[in-house]
C-alpha positions in Angstrom: 69.9 55.9 -12.1 71.9 56.3 -15.4 70.9 54.2 -18.3 72.8 50.9 -18.8 73.1 48.7 -21.8 73.9 45.0 -21.9 74.7 43.0 -25.0 74.6 39.2 -24.9 75.1 36.4 -27.4 71.5 35.5 -26.7 68.7 37.3 -24.8 65.7 35.1 -23.8 62.5 36.9 -24.7 59.1 35.2 -24.4 60.6 31.7 -25.0 62.8 32.8 -27.9 66.6 33.1 -27.8 67.3 36.3 -29.7 70.9 36.5 -31.0 73.1 39.6 -30.8 70.4 41.6 -28.9 70.9 44.3 -26.3 68.8 45.7 -23.5 68.6 49.3 -22.2 67.5 49.8 -18.6 67.6 51.8 -15.4 65.4 50.3 -12.7 63.1 49.2 -15.5 63.6 48.0 -19.1 63.6 50.9 -21.5 64.2 49.1 -24.8 65.4 45.8 -26.1 66.4 44.9 -29.7 69.1 44.2 -32.2 72.4 45.5 -30.8 73.2 47.7 -33.8 69.8 49.5 -33.6 70.3 50.0 -29.8 73.7 51.5 -30.4 72.2 53.9 -33.0 69.4 54.9 -30.7 71.7 55.5 -27.7 75.0 56.8 -29.1 76.1 58.3 -25.8 75.6 55.2 -23.7 78.3 52.5 -23.1 77.3 49.1 -24.3 78.7 46.3 -22.1 79.4 43.2 -24.1 78.8 40.2 -21.7 81.2 38.1 -23.8 81.2 34.8 -25.7 78.7 32.2 -24.5 76.6 34.8 -22.6 72.8 34.2 -22.2 70.7 36.8 -20.5 67.4 35.7 -18.8 64.7 37.6 -16.9 65.2 37.2 -13.1 64.3 33.7 -11.8 61.4 33.3 -9.3 61.1 30.6 -6.7 57.3 30.6 -5.9 57.4 28.3 -2.8 60.0 28.2 -0.1 59.8 27.7 3.7 62.6 29.8 5.1 61.7 29.2 8.7 63.0 25.7 8.4 66.4 26.7 6.9 68.4 25.2 9.8 67.4 21.6 9.0 70.0 19.2 7.5 69.8 15.9 9.2 67.0 16.3 11.8 63.9 15.3 9.8 63.0 11.9 8.4 62.9 11.4 4.7 61.4 8.6 2.6 57.8 8.7 3.9 55.5 11.7 4.1 53.8 10.6 7.3 57.2 9.8 8.9 58.5 13.1 7.8 55.4 14.9 9.2 55.8 13.2 12.5 59.4 14.2 12.7 58.4 17.8 12.0 56.0 17.8 14.9 58.7 16.5 17.2 61.6 18.8 16.0 59.6 21.9 14.7 60.5 24.3 17.5 64.2 23.2 17.5 64.5 23.8 13.8 62.7 27.1 13.9 64.8 28.4 16.8 67.9 27.3 14.9 66.8 29.3 11.8 68.5 32.4 13.0 68.8 35.7 11.1 72.1 34.7 9.7 70.9 31.2 8.7 67.9 32.7 6.8 70.1 35.3 5.1 72.3 32.5 4.0 69.3 30.7 2.5 68.3 33.8 0.6 71.8 34.3 -0.7 71.9 30.7 -1.9 68.7 31.4 -3.9 70.2 34.7 -5.2 73.4 33.0 -6.4 71.3 30.7 -8.6 69.5 33.6 -10.1 66.4 34.0 -7.9 65.4 37.6 -7.9 62.0 37.1 -6.3 60.4 34.4 -4.2 57.2 33.3 -2.4 58.0 32.7 1.3 55.5 30.5 3.2 55.5 31.5 6.9 53.7 30.2 9.9 55.1 32.7 12.5 56.5 35.7 10.5 59.8 35.4 12.3 61.6 35.7 9.0 60.5 39.2 8.5 63.6 40.7 10.1 65.8 38.9 7.6 63.5 39.6 4.7 63.6 43.3 5.4 67.3 43.3 4.5 67.1 41.6 1.1 66.9 43.3 -2.3 65.0 40.4 -3.7 61.3 40.8 -4.2 59.2 38.8 -1.7 55.6 37.6 -1.7 55.0 36.7 1.9 52.4 34.0 2.3 51.1 34.1 5.9 50.1 30.6 6.6 46.8 29.6 8.3 46.7 26.3 10.0 44.4 24.8 12.6 41.5 22.2 12.5 40.1 22.6 16.0 36.8 24.6 15.9 37.4 25.9 19.4 40.7 27.5 18.3 39.7 29.1 15.0 39.1 32.6 16.4 42.4 32.8 18.2 44.4 31.3 15.2 42.6 33.6 12.8 43.4 36.7 14.8 47.1 35.9 14.9 46.9 35.2 11.1 45.4 38.6 10.5 48.1 40.2 12.7 50.8 38.6 10.7 49.3 39.8 7.4 49.3 43.4 8.8 52.9 43.1 10.0 54.1 41.8 6.6 52.4 44.8 4.9 55.0 47.3 6.3 57.8 46.8 3.8 57.9 48.2 0.2 59.6 45.1 -1.4 57.3 42.6 0.5 53.8 41.8 -0.8 51.6 40.2 1.8 49.7 37.1 0.8 47.7 34.1 2.2 48.6 30.4 2.5 46.0 27.9 3.5 48.2 25.1 4.9 46.4 22.0 3.5 42.9 20.4 3.2 43.6 18.1 6.1 44.9 20.8 8.5 42.6 23.8 8.2 39.0 23.9 9.2 36.7 24.8 6.3 35.2 27.6 8.4 38.7 29.2 8.7 39.3 28.7 5.0 36.1 30.5 4.1 37.1 33.5 6.4 40.6 33.6 4.9 39.4 33.5 1.3 36.9 36.3 2.1 39.8 38.4 3.4 41.8 37.6 0.3 39.0 39.0 -1.8 38.6 42.1 0.3 42.3 42.9 0.3 43.2 41.5 -3.1 45.7 39.1 -1.7 47.3 36.1 -3.5 46.4 32.7 -2.2 48.5 29.5 -2.0 47.8 26.0 -0.5 49.5 22.6 -0.3 47.2 20.1 -2.1 47.4 16.3 -2.7 51.1 16.0 -1.8 51.0 12.4 -0.7 49.2 9.1 -1.0 48.3 9.4 2.7 46.5 12.7 2.0 44.7 11.2 -0.9 43.4 8.3 1.1 42.5 10.5 4.1 40.5 12.9 2.0 39.0 10.1 -0.1 37.6 8.1 2.8 39.4 8.8 6.1 41.7 5.7 5.9 45.4 5.0 5.3 48.5 6.2 7.1 46.9 9.5 8.2 44.2 7.7 10.3 46.5 6.5 13.1 48.5 9.8 12.8 45.4 12.0 13.4 44.0 9.7 16.1 47.3 9.9 17.9 48.1 13.6 17.6 44.7 15.3 17.2 42.2 12.7 18.6 40.1 12.7 15.4 39.3 9.7 13.1 37.7 11.4 10.1 38.7 14.0 7.5 37.5 17.6 7.7 36.4 17.4 4.1 36.8 15.6 0.8 39.2 16.9 -1.8 36.1 17.9 -3.9 34.6 19.9 -1.0 38.0 21.5 -0.4 38.4 22.6 -4.0 34.9 23.9 -4.2 35.8 26.5 -1.5 38.3 27.9 -4.0 35.9 28.1 -7.0 36.0 31.9 -7.1 39.6 32.3 -5.9 42.4 31.4 -8.3 45.0 29.7 -6.1 48.6 28.5 -6.4 48.4 24.9 -5.3 51.7 23.2 -4.3 52.8 19.7 -5.1 49.7 18.1 -6.6 51.4 14.7 -7.0 48.2 12.7 -6.4 45.8 14.5 -8.7 43.8 12.6 -11.3 42.2 13.7 -14.6 39.1 15.0 -12.8 41.2 17.1 -10.5 43.2 18.5 -13.4 40.1 19.5 -15.2 38.8 21.2 -12.0 42.0 23.1 -11.5 41.9 24.3 -15.1 38.3 25.4 -14.9 38.9 27.3 -11.7 42.0 29.0 -13.2 44.3 27.6 -10.6 48.1 27.2 -11.0 50.5 24.7 -9.6 53.9 24.8 -7.9 56.1 21.8 -8.9 58.7 20.8 -6.3 60.3 17.6 -7.7 63.1 17.1 -5.1 60.8 17.6 -2.2 58.3 15.1 -3.6 61.0 12.5 -4.1 62.5 13.0 -0.6 59.1 12.7 1.1 58.2 9.5 -0.8 55.7 10.9 -3.2 55.2 10.1 -6.8 56.2 12.7 -9.4 53.6 15.3 -10.3 51.8 14.4 -13.6 53.6 17.3 -15.4 52.9 16.0 -18.9 49.1 16.2 -18.2 49.5 19.7 -16.7 51.3 20.9 -19.8 48.8 19.2 -22.1 45.9 20.9 -20.3 47.9 24.3 -20.5 47.7 24.8 -16.8 50.3 27.4 -15.7 53.0 25.9 -13.4 56.1 27.1 -11.6 59.1 25.1 -10.5 60.0 25.7 -6.9 62.4 24.3 -4.3 60.2 24.1 -1.2 62.1 24.6 2.0 65.2 23.0 3.5 62.8 20.9 5.6 62.4 18.7 2.5 65.3 19.6 0.2 69.1 19.8 0.3 69.5 23.1 -1.4 67.5 26.2 -2.5 69.4 26.4 -5.8 66.7 26.8 -8.5 69.1 25.4 -11.2 69.5 22.2 -9.1 65.7 21.9 -9.0 65.5 22.2 -12.8 68.1 19.5 -13.3 66.2 17.2 -11.1 63.0 17.8 -13.0 64.8 17.0 -16.2 65.7 13.6 -14.9 62.4 12.8 -13.3 59.9 13.4 -16.2 61.1 10.9 -18.7 57.7 11.0 -20.5 58.3 14.5 -21.8 60.6 15.2 -24.8 63.9 16.5 -23.3 64.3 19.9 -25.1 60.5 20.6 -24.7 60.7 19.9 -21.0 63.8 22.2 -20.7 62.0 25.0 -22.4 58.9 24.6 -20.2 61.1 24.6 -17.1 62.8 27.8 -18.0 59.4 29.4 -18.6 58.2 28.0 -15.3 60.8 30.1 -13.3 60.5 33.2 -15.5 57.3 34.3 -17.2 54.9 31.9 -15.6 56.3 32.3 -12.0 56.2 36.1 -12.3 52.6 36.1 -13.6 51.6 33.7 -10.8 53.0 35.9 -8.1 51.7 39.1 -9.8 55.2 40.6 -10.2 56.4 42.9 -13.0 59.3 40.8 -14.2 59.5 37.5 -16.1 59.9 38.9 -19.6 62.7 41.2 -21.0 60.5 43.8 -22.6 59.9 47.6 -22.2 58.3 48.6 -18.9 59.2 45.4 -17.0 61.4 45.6 -13.9 65.1 45.3 -14.7 65.7 41.9 -13.1 68.3 39.8 -15.1 70.2 36.6 -14.7 73.4 36.0 -16.7 74.3 32.4 -17.5 77.2 31.2 -19.6 78.1 28.3 -21.9 81.7 27.6 -22.7 80.6 26.3 -26.1 77.5 27.7 -27.7 75.5 25.1 -29.7 75.2 25.6 -33.4 71.4 26.1 -33.1 69.3 27.8 -30.4 66.8 24.9 -30.0 68.8 23.3 -27.2 69.8 26.5 -25.3 67.4 25.9 -22.5 68.7 22.4 -22.0 72.4 23.4 -22.1 71.7 26.3 -19.8 70.2 24.1 -17.2 72.8 21.3 -17.4 75.9 23.5 -17.5 75.3 26.2 -14.9 75.8 25.5 -11.2 75.2 29.1 -10.3 74.5 32.4 -12.1 77.4 34.4 -13.4 75.7 37.7 -12.5 72.3 38.8 -11.1 70.6 42.2 -11.4 67.6 43.4 -9.3 66.0 46.7 -10.1 68.9 47.4 -12.5 71.7 46.9 -9.9 74.2 44.0 -9.7 73.4 42.1 -6.5 75.4 39.0 -7.2 78.7 38.5 -9.2 80.3 35.0 -9.4 83.9 35.2 -8.3 
């Protein structure tokens, strides 16, 4: 691939908006710096000026999305986590069958148009692989393990391993492991899966403390989950406490999703075990959960991503929509500080969490870029993150591996 050079009004580099910079790249970034220096260093290369109001970011990453539920719009119940979960059990097969190849491709394109160059796909059945095989986006494919019946563990685990092997056959797809939740996976199965993660060096993700119902069930086998589990599974007590669950992950840094019900002790444990968190504000609101304690997460310097979750609990997979919602929810964090943290959460932090080679516009990184625009640039760069989130419904252009894969008409 021939070298290309892009010049923008601002290029976002490690949290700093660098003015009148340019980047040289093919499939990877070759150099980035002041535009005049770049021109002098590459006199035979054309410099494309992206125009007034242009802001160039590293490719965005959505660390947590359930594509197998992409056909849902008005089927599932919102407002209560247990009510939603019961509706999932009733309509699960219908929604999955409706999530055809074209529906899933549409969901991936919706992410792409908002700047998502890579994503973490959580999958129970691996039926999405046919669609994922066609995308240019980078995919970390979290094969999900679920099942609490001791008699079923061996069969479920064998299918889980088969799906991991199947998802290892594509160059742009990285296989990974998802433990569904502490209330839905037997500890024996969790131990086996974490052992496999260590042997094969696989990333691990898990839902954790998503609802008050989960907190009460793990804390003493009471609350809304008790009649639910008695009705559907014939059990009246939790598989483990939250402390017992977290102790299983002591030696396995894990990307925990939601964490809306965590307390100070949980936060300290997550930090000491080097875990990270996926923040899904719209999903949490629609399923009746409180907001994640993001201010505390930031204060403790725990790495977090911002993710959309799936269309089972959201109305779009647009990552910019998700950032706008987060801005409105976390009123206890100073606005421009929050905006900066949110941009970091879908670039540098998310890439590091998923073990990808993007996230920062610097030499040697993959050439994934997102072009956003502002009709009126602010007089100072301190508010560029905020204005970028508020005033961009979609990306203007998206690059993956140095190639344009989306151009807004």
